[in-house]
RODO-2510 file (C-alpha; in nm, 4 decimals, decimal comma):
residues 297
     n   res          X          Y          Z
     1     x    -1,3109    -1,6781     8,8195
     2     x    -1,4154    -1,3806     9,0347
     3     x    -1,0983    -1,4292     9,2362
     4     x    -0,8789    -1,4455     8,9273
     5     x    -1,0265    -1,1232     8,7761
     6     x    -0,9850    -0,9562     9,1259
     7     x    -0,6412    -1,0605     9,1856
     8     x    -0,5239    -0,9976     8,8241
     9     x    -0,6827    -0,6483     8,7965
    10     x    -0,5368    -0,5630     9,1354
    11     x    -0,1766    -0,6347     9,0190
    12     x    -0,2216    -0,4452     8,6930
    13     x    -0,3646    -0,1384     8,8541
    14     x    -0,0565    -0,1398     9,1007
    15     x     0,1569    -0,1456     8,7922
    16     x    -0,0229     0,1618     8,6598
    17     x    -0,0205     0,0373     8,2912
    18     x    -0,2798     0,0264     8,0196
    19     x    -0,4114    -0,3170     7,9755
    20     x    -0,6845    -0,5468     7,8672
    21     x    -0,7922    -0,8836     8,0115
    22     x    -0,8773    -1,1180     7,7388
    23     x    -1,0722    -1,4297     7,8964
    24     x    -1,1375    -1,7187     7,6862
    25     x    -1,4327    -1,9470     7,7796
    26     x    -1,3482    -2,2952     7,6130
    27     x    -1,7197    -2,4048     7,5964
    28     x    -1,7819    -2,4353     7,9564
    29     x    -2,1065    -2,6015     8,0749
    30     x    -2,1371    -2,4023     8,3912
    31     x    -2,1897    -2,0462     8,4501
    32     x    -1,8569    -1,9434     8,3602
    33     x    -1,9429    -1,7496     8,0371
    34     x    -2,2153    -1,5676     8,2229
    35     x    -1,9861    -1,4511     8,4937
    36     x    -1,7328    -1,3318     8,2498
    37     x    -1,9920    -1,1391     8,0709
    38     x    -2,1192    -0,9822     8,3850
    39     x    -1,7742    -0,8632     8,4706
    40     x    -1,7284    -0,7434     8,1366
    41     x    -2,0306    -0,5292     8,1562
    42     x    -1,8658    -0,3577     8,4552
    43     x    -1,5285    -0,3241     8,3270
    44     x    -1,4562    -0,2577     7,9503
    45     x    -1,0879    -0,3843     8,0016
    46     x    -1,2235    -0,7234     8,0215
    47     x    -1,2916    -0,8841     7,6687
    48     x    -1,4797    -1,2133     7,6738
    49     x    -1,4014    -1,4690     7,4087
    50     x    -1,6742    -1,7309     7,4068
    51     x    -1,6212    -2,0678     7,2235
    52     x    -1,9247    -2,2443     7,0631
    53     x    -1,7791    -2,5598     7,2142
    54     x    -1,4741    -2,6961     7,3751
    55     x    -1,1756    -2,6895     7,1406
    56     x    -0,9055    -2,7633     7,3971
    57     x    -0,6707    -2,5694     7,6133
    58     x    -0,4024    -2,4995     7,3465
    59     x    -0,6683    -2,3817     7,1009
    60     x    -0,8117    -2,1431     7,3805
    61     x    -0,4902    -2,0000     7,4528
    62     x    -0,4321    -1,9404     7,0673
    63     x    -0,7807    -1,7645     7,0598
    64     x    -0,6602    -1,5374     7,3318
    65     x    -0,3470    -1,4456     7,1287
    66     x    -0,5379    -1,3829     6,8337
    67     x    -0,7540    -1,1228     7,0076
    68     x    -0,4850    -0,9625     7,2387
    69     x    -0,3889    -0,6114     7,1179
    70     x    -0,1058    -0,5331     7,3764
    71     x     0,2618    -0,4575     7,3084
    72     x     0,3213    -0,7540     7,5450
    73     x     0,0767    -1,0566     7,5779
    74     x     0,0775    -1,2771     7,9069
    75     x    -0,0616    -1,6090     7,8954
    76     x    -0,2065    -1,7266     8,2261
    77     x    -0,4725    -1,9829     8,3343
    78     x    -0,7594    -1,8766     8,5598
    79     x    -0,7235    -2,1499     8,8154
    80     x    -0,4647    -1,9517     9,0075
    81     x    -0,2021    -2,2202     9,0012
    82     x    -0,0103    -1,9606     8,8208
    83     x    -0,0101    -1,6578     9,0654
    84     x    -0,0852    -1,3327     8,8916
    85     x     0,1589    -1,1557     9,1462
    86     x     0,4344    -1,3069     8,9262
    87     x     0,3287    -1,0666     8,6426
    88     x     0,5373    -0,7603     8,7468
    89     x     0,8546    -0,9814     8,7316
    90     x     0,7681    -1,0984     8,3988
    91     x     0,7176    -0,7387     8,2670
    92     x     1,0489    -0,6368     8,4346
    93     x     1,2391    -0,8840     8,2454
    94     x     1,0520    -0,7679     7,9275
    95     x     1,1641    -0,4298     7,9880
    96     x     1,5143    -0,5308     8,0098
    97     x     1,5140    -0,6409     7,6567
    98     x     1,3670    -1,0160     7,6554
    99     x     1,1018    -1,0865     7,4176
   100     x     0,9997    -1,4132     7,5739
   101     x     0,9787    -1,4521     7,9591
   102     x     0,8688    -1,7935     8,0576
   103     x     0,7764    -1,8909     8,4298
   104     x     0,9841    -2,1743     8,5600
   105     x     0,7926    -2,3992     8,8096
   106     x     1,0301    -2,4176     9,1305
   107     x     0,7682    -2,5994     9,3356
   108     x     0,4402    -2,7399     9,2638
   109     x     0,2193    -2,7335     9,5490
   110     x    -0,0980    -2,9331     9,6012
   111     x    -0,0168    -3,1751     9,3346
   112     x     0,0159    -3,5643     9,3972
   113     x     0,3408    -3,7479     9,3842
   114     x     0,2363    -3,9115     9,0560
   115     x     0,1551    -3,5810     8,8898
   116     x     0,4841    -3,4354     8,9813
   117     x     0,6860    -3,7406     8,8551
   118     x     0,4876    -3,7769     8,5257
   119     x     0,4978    -3,3964     8,4595
   120     x     0,8932    -3,4076     8,5211
   121     x     0,9081    -3,7236     8,2993
   122     x     0,6947    -3,5521     8,0232
   123     x     0,9189    -3,2398     8,0065
   124     x     1,2313    -3,4248     7,9974
   125     x     1,1091    -3,6677     7,7415
   126     x     0,9944    -3,3869     7,5076
   127     x     1,3202    -3,2095     7,5668
   128     x     1,5051    -3,5447     7,4740
   129     x     1,3154    -3,6338     7,1621
   130     x     1,2235    -3,3021     6,9898
   131     x     1,4616    -3,1087     6,7890
   132     x     1,4368    -2,7768     6,9870
   133     x     1,5448    -2,6712     7,3350
   134     x     1,2115    -2,6564     7,5327
   135     x     1,2870    -2,5224     7,9005
   136     x     1,2278    -2,7908     8,1543
   137     x     0,9503    -2,7422     8,3964
   138     x     0,7706    -2,4641     8,1923
   139     x     0,3988    -2,4430     8,1154
   140     x     0,2123    -2,1775     7,9055
   141     x     0,2599    -1,9040     8,1891
   142     x     0,4889    -1,6598     8,0028
   143     x     0,5061    -1,3075     7,8656
   144     x     0,5548    -1,2570     7,4855
   145     x     0,6573    -0,9449     7,3091
   146     x     0,4038    -0,8270     7,0216
   147     x     0,6606    -0,9468     6,7515
   148     x     0,6614    -1,2977     6,9024
   149     x     0,2936    -1,3039     6,9165
   150     x     0,2715    -1,1867     6,5571
   151     x     0,4793    -1,4624     6,4404
   152     x     0,2939    -1,7316     6,6342
   153     x    -0,0380    -1,6161     6,4993
   154     x     0,0928    -1,6984     6,1597
   155     x     0,1440    -2,0422     6,2592
   156     x    -0,2000    -2,2085     6,2214
   157     x    -0,1559    -2,5595     6,2683
   158     x    -0,4360    -2,7721     6,4367
   159     x    -0,2171    -2,9760     6,6601
   160     x    -0,0503    -2,7103     6,8754
   161     x     0,2128    -2,7298     7,1482
   162     x     0,2509    -2,3546     7,2299
   163     x     0,5533    -2,3854     7,4502
   164     x     0,7526    -2,5605     7,1711
   165     x     0,6251    -2,3053     6,9303
   166     x     0,7336    -2,0120     7,1372
   167     x     1,0784    -2,1945     7,1832
   168     x     1,1122    -2,2635     6,8062
   169     x     1,0667    -1,9037     6,6944
   170     x     1,3689    -1,8035     6,8981
   171     x     1,4230    -1,4370     7,0077
   172     x     1,5777    -1,3404     7,3370
   173     x     1,4221    -1,5645     7,6125
   174     x     1,4670    -1,5914     7,9907
   175     x     1,3101    -1,7859     8,2626
   176     x     1,1669    -1,6629     8,6028
   177     x     1,1359    -1,8965     8,8801
   178     x     0,8275    -1,9152     9,0842
   179     x     0,6279    -2,1500     9,3234
   180     x     0,3100    -2,2940     9,1588
   181     x     0,0188    -2,2763     9,3952
   182     x    -0,2703    -2,5210     9,4435
   183     x    -0,5834    -2,4788     9,2447
   184     x    -0,8103    -2,2386     9,3944
   185     x    -1,1163    -2,4084     9,2781
   186     x    -1,2460    -2,6902     9,0484
   187     x    -1,0514    -2,9947     8,9203
   188     x    -0,7752    -3,0014     8,6659
   189     x    -0,8889    -3,1267     8,3047
   190     x    -0,5209    -3,2280     8,2156
   191     x    -0,5763    -3,6089     8,2848
   192     x    -0,3132    -3,8638     8,2059
   193     x    -0,4748    -3,9294     7,8875
   194     x    -0,4529    -3,5621     7,7869
   195     x    -0,0870    -3,5521     7,9004
   196     x    -0,0165    -3,8378     7,6670
   197     x    -0,1873    -3,6666     7,3793
   198     x    -0,0029    -3,3480     7,4435
   199     x     0,3084    -3,5421     7,4431
   200     x     0,2278    -3,7076     7,1041
   201     x     0,1474    -3,3544     6,9689
   202     x     0,4736    -3,2245     7,1034
   203     x     0,6870    -3,5098     6,9526
   204     x     0,5330    -3,5497     6,6183
   205     x     0,5252    -3,1668     6,5868
   206     x     0,8924    -3,1162     6,6516
   207     x     1,0600    -3,4472     6,5780
   208     x     1,0961    -3,7225     6,3252
   209     x     1,2195    -3,9616     6,6075
   210     x     0,9151    -4,1923     6,5814
   211     x     0,9468    -4,2372     6,2132
   212     x     1,3173    -4,3097     6,2781
   213     x     1,2192    -4,5576     6,5500
   214     x     0,9897    -4,7330     6,2868
   215     x     1,3106    -4,7736     6,0651
   216     x     1,5099    -4,9051     6,3651
   217     x     1,2524    -5,1683     6,4494
   218     x     1,2564    -5,2921     6,0706
   219     x     1,6315    -5,3174     6,0894
   220     x     1,6062    -5,5007     6,4344
   221     x     1,3473    -5,7468     6,2918
   222     x     1,5288    -5,8094     5,9815
   223     x     1,8703    -5,8689     6,1702
   224     x     1,6901    -6,1174     6,4055
   225     x     1,5527    -6,3025     6,1311
   226     x     1,8785    -6,3206     5,9452
   227     x     2,0513    -6,4422     6,2579
   228     x     1,7853    -6,7033     6,3351
   229     x     1,7668    -6,8650     5,9882
   230     x     2,1037    -7,0329     5,9895
   231     x     2,0424    -7,1452     6,3664
   232     x     1,7105    -7,2930     6,2698
   233     x     1,8558    -7,4813     5,9753
   234     x     2,1359    -7,6076     6,1758
   235     x     1,8997    -7,7372     6,4581
   236     x     1,6620    -7,8825     6,2067
   237     x     1,9618    -8,0719     6,0353
   238     x     2,0897    -8,2121     6,3714
   239     x     1,7343    -8,3160     6,4731
   240     x     1,6583    -8,0944     6,7475
   241     x     1,3114    -8,1267     6,8644
   242     x     1,2986    -7,7496     6,9811
   243     x     1,2013    -7,6458     6,6098
   244     x     0,9413    -7,8853     6,5168
   245     x     0,5671    -7,7785     6,5359
   246     x     0,3870    -7,4535     6,4950
   247     x     0,5118    -7,2655     6,8118
   248     x     0,8266    -7,1253     6,6441
   249     x     0,6446    -7,0022     6,3513
   250     x     0,3596    -6,8376     6,5585
   251     x     0,6197    -6,6530     6,7772
   252     x     0,7958    -6,5273     6,4577
   253     x     0,4882    -6,4137     6,3093
   254     x     0,3658    -6,2486     6,6159
   255     x     0,7123    -6,0709     6,6520
   256     x     0,7409    -5,9442     6,2930
   257     x     0,3660    -5,8614     6,2857
   258     x     0,3755    -5,6443     6,5958
   259     x     0,6797    -5,4661     6,4616
   260     x     0,4969    -5,3833     6,1303
   261     x     0,1692    -5,2587     6,3254
   262     x     0,3846    -5,0387     6,5398
   263     x     0,5480    -4,9049     6,2248
   264     x     0,2106    -4,8462     6,0600
   265     x     0,0612    -4,6737     6,3721
   266     x     0,3567    -4,4294     6,3743
   267     x     0,3005    -4,3397     6,0170
   268     x    -0,0877    -4,3216     6,0790
   269     x    -0,0237    -4,0583     6,3465
   270     x     0,1712    -3,8305     6,0949
   271     x    -0,0802    -3,8917     5,8184
   272     x    -0,3691    -3,8092     6,0301
   273     x    -0,2205    -3,4835     6,1336
   274     x    -0,1439    -3,3986     5,7796
   275     x    -0,5120    -3,4818     5,6925
   276     x    -0,6299    -3,2461     5,9640
   277     x    -0,4051    -2,9600     5,8190
   278     x    -0,5309    -3,0179     5,4678
   279     x    -0,8919    -2,9833     5,5521
   280     x    -0,8622    -2,6100     5,6273
   281     x    -1,1042    -2,5943     5,9189
   282     x    -1,0815    -2,3090     6,1574
   283     x    -0,8988    -2,3547     6,4878
   284     x    -1,2157    -2,2434     6,6737
   285     x    -1,5560    -2,1045     6,6271
   286     x    -1,6872    -1,8247     6,8499
   287     x    -2,0374    -1,8254     6,9964
   288     x    -2,0456    -1,4444     6,9166
   289     x    -1,8166    -1,1953     6,7722
   290     x    -1,6135    -1,0172     7,0440
   291     x    -1,6588    -0,6582     7,1047
   292     x    -1,3875    -0,4127     7,0014
   293     x    -1,1696    -0,2986     7,2787
   294     x    -1,2627     0,0023     7,4643
   295     x    -1,0886     0,2264     7,7206
   296     x    -1,1466     0,1180     8,0897
   297     x    -1,3137     0,3163     8,3735
***
């Protein structure tokens, strides 16, 4: 965290612009919150947002957007895989009239072959199945104009996929290529399981394909049954031993039962998300109210 703050503030000071650094602590169990508060006591441009517990990466980014007050808002993780030195290029494109400037990963240094392949597959799968054009190989590292941020802050769904939401709102968008650096410290919290959950959130949030897939499975199952019925009747009439006993019945039951359970599972995913939205719970809870922004030293 100290290295991230040092590099980010150095970049912003060099630009000579008025800025604030909103840092969200997502319920960390180490000294991260204490370190952030120590830096905030020395520099009033640093605004700590401390969660009461871990609410997840997408909610943490949302909290940062909620509390940011600038005419442009830059989303960036503190692990320094997204270099703060790219920020001037994002701002330059914003000044040219673009309202969303997203960073496109040209290289992913320090990541395993499996991580690179799974990430590539993830982005292409999302782009293929969802109903919006999400730029490939982009994360949450981006600059957004105040108008875009205000629109996104009105979208309060609990299952959030911000890079999809920022593509959905439209406006003038452009990509900036950059080389992603290795993590400066710590380990990634984006495990394969979390990547899969994020993919499910993206697909169910921006596509009806899973529901359509359940319909397709139903038609396929019914079609197989219609084709199998005359075949089974014929073979039984000619005395074929292949269709005597319970094996065929068990296979058919397992096939149709599996198709039904898959369909019910897909419906359950959508119904569960609807249930989460109707409960009306807040997206996150702060450990303490943030201080009002003040002029820096």
